[in-house]
C-alpha positions, 0 to 999 in steps of 0.5 A, spaced: 247 271 901 255 269 902 254 270 909 249 265 910 250 261 904 255 257 901 258 259 894 260 253 890 265 253 884 263 248 879 266 246 872 270 241 868 277 239 871 282 244 869 277 250 869 281 252 875 276 251 881 281 252 886 284 257 884 278 262 883 275 259 889 281 261 893 280 268 890 272 268 891 273 265 898 278 271 900 274 276 898 268 274 902 272 272 908 270 265 908 273 258 908 274 255 901 273 247 901 276 244 895 274 236 893 281 235 892 284 236 899 277 233 902 279 226 898 285 226 900 283 226 907 278 222 908 279 217 903 286 217 903 288 218 895 287 223 890 282 223 885 287 220 880 287 215 886 281 213 888 279 212 881 284 206 880 283 203 887 275 204 887 273 206 879 270 213 878 263 211 880 265 210 888 270 217 885 265 220 884 260 218 890 265 221 895 265 228 890 258 229 891 258 226 899 264 233 900 259 238 897 253 235 901 256 235 907 259 241 906 252 245 904 250 243 911 256 246 915 258 253 915 258 258 910 264 257 905 266 257 897 265 250 895 270 247 890 266 242 887 268 237 882 265 236 876 262 229 877 258 233 883 252 235 878 250 229 875 248 227 883 240 229 883 242 231 890 247 235 888 243 239 884 237 240 888 242 242 893 245 247 888 238 251 887 239 254 894 246 257 893 250 260 888 253 257 883 259 259 879 261 255 872 268 256 870 268 253 862 273 254 857 274 251 850 276 243 851 283 244 848 284 249 853 281 244 859 286 239 855 292 242 856 291 245 863 289 237 866 297 235 864 299 241 870 297 235 875 298 228 876 292 227 882 287 228 876 283 222 872 285 221 865 277 223 863 276 227 856 273 234 856 269 233 850 267 226 853 266 230 859 262 236 857 256 231 853 255 229 860 255 234 864 254 241 861 245 241 861 247 240 868 252 245 869 247 250 866 241 248 869 244 250 877 249 256 874 248 263 877 253 265 873 259 263 867 265 264 866 270 263 861 276 262 864 280 260 856 279 268 856 279 271 863 284 270 868 283 268 875 282 275 878 278 277 872 273 271 874 272 274 882 270 281 879 266 278 874 262 274 880 263 279 885 259 285 881 254 278 879 253 277 886 252 285 889 247 286 883 243 281 886 245 283 893 248 277 895 255 281 897 
């Protein structure tokens, strides 16, 4: 699967989607498409700047577009913004790919969110209430990044993909 279809990494802000996505992409010899650089290149700002300038709904629309556009391209690993799972079109598309859900306790995510000024100030507890049912719906593998290091997550994902004949 990894050579024919994308792997999509999802999770709340601060879960390490970019870091883990890069490790998985390197292991599978695939490119990485990350929502943060996509937003900067296509819409001229960080998620925080776009949310402030155009509103959260517009930001979430742009983030969904990132996933939908990249799913149509060559196989790759996609680090998708958490909001994308709220879009029914994205959830439908995710049924056809391998989805990795990165998760941690809200306190861990809140602390990690402080590490970047590009992130909007969304409360992990509020976002979890909205998005966790969708994460559960689409995820093929669920990894606790509060316990596992990024390399351990990569290894778990690769084991799961191999067990399904996908890598």
